[in-house]
C-alpha positions in Angstrom: -21.1 -41.9 -24.4 -23.1 -39.8 -21.9 -21.6 -39.5 -18.4 -24.0 -38.9 -15.7 -23.5 -36.3 -13.0 -23.1 -39.2 -10.4 -20.3 -40.7 -12.5 -18.5 -37.4 -12.7 -18.9 -36.9 -9.0 -17.5 -40.4 -8.4 -14.5 -39.6 -10.6 -14.0 -36.3 -8.8 -14.1 -38.1 -5.5 -11.4 -40.6 -6.7 -9.3 -37.6 -7.8 -10.0 -35.9 -4.4 -11.6 -32.9 -6.1 -14.4 -30.9 -4.6 -16.9 -30.0 -7.3 -20.0 -27.8 -7.1 -23.2 -29.0 -8.8 -22.5 -26.5 -11.5 -19.0 -27.9 -12.1 -20.3 -31.5 -12.1 -22.9 -30.6 -14.8 -20.3 -28.8 -16.9 -17.7 -31.5 -16.6 -20.3 -34.2 -17.3 -21.0 -32.5 -20.7 -17.4 -31.9 -21.5 -16.2 -35.4 -20.6 -19.1 -36.9 -22.6 -18.1 -34.8 -25.6 -14.5 -36.1 -25.3 -15.6 -39.7 -25.0 -17.9 -39.3 -28.0 -14.9 -38.0 -30.0 -12.7 -40.9 -28.9 -15.5 -43.3 -30.0 -15.6 -41.6 -33.4 -11.8 -42.0 -33.7 -12.0 -45.7 -32.9 -14.2 -46.2 -36.0 -11.4 -45.1 -38.3 -9.8 -48.0 -40.3 -6.1 -48.0 -39.5 -5.2 -51.2 -41.2 -1.8 -50.8 -42.9 -0.9 -47.7 -41.0 2.4 -48.0 -39.4 2.6 -47.1 -35.7 4.6 -44.0 -34.9 5.8 -42.5 -31.7 7.8 -39.8 -33.3 7.0 -38.1 -36.5 9.8 -35.5 -37.1 12.5 -38.1 -37.7 14.7 -36.6 -35.0 16.8 -39.0 -32.9 18.8 -38.5 -29.7 22.5 -37.9 -30.3 24.4 -39.8 -27.6 28.0 -40.3 -27.1 29.9 -43.0 -25.1 31.0 -42.0 -21.7 34.8 -41.8 -21.8 37.1 -40.9 -18.9 39.3 -38.0 -20.0 42.1 -36.7 -17.8 41.9 -32.9 -17.5 45.5 -32.5 -16.5 44.7 -29.9 -13.8 43.8 -32.1 -10.9 47.1 -31.6 -9.1 46.7 -27.8 -9.6 43.2 -27.9 -8.2 44.1 -30.0 -5.2 47.1 -27.8 -4.6 44.9 -24.7 -4.4 42.8 -26.1 -1.6 43.6 -24.8 1.9 44.6 -28.2 3.1 45.5 -31.3 1.0 47.1 -34.7 1.6 48.3 -37.4 -0.8 46.5 -35.8 -3.8 43.2 -35.3 -2.1 41.5 -32.2 -0.6 41.5 -32.4 3.2 38.3 -31.4 5.0 37.3 -31.4 8.6 35.3 -34.4 10.0 31.6 -33.8 10.4 29.9 -36.1 12.9 
């Protein structure tokens, strides 16, 4: 599929790119080559080929979120300059 220089300039305008005439000619050829290759790929028979999104077989290892008491909260609150009722006391910011 051959892209014209005008089509490349239109695409560049949509992407808010400023192209020189030399760039437009170069990109016209490069984008046309890419589209030709995609057309070639579309002719390949893929019947019976299972879709894949990941080919290495790796999976994410996730664990459930569980609340665990650290046992040092009182010590941490106690080390603050000011605390009250088990909480760190900070000045009001308005």
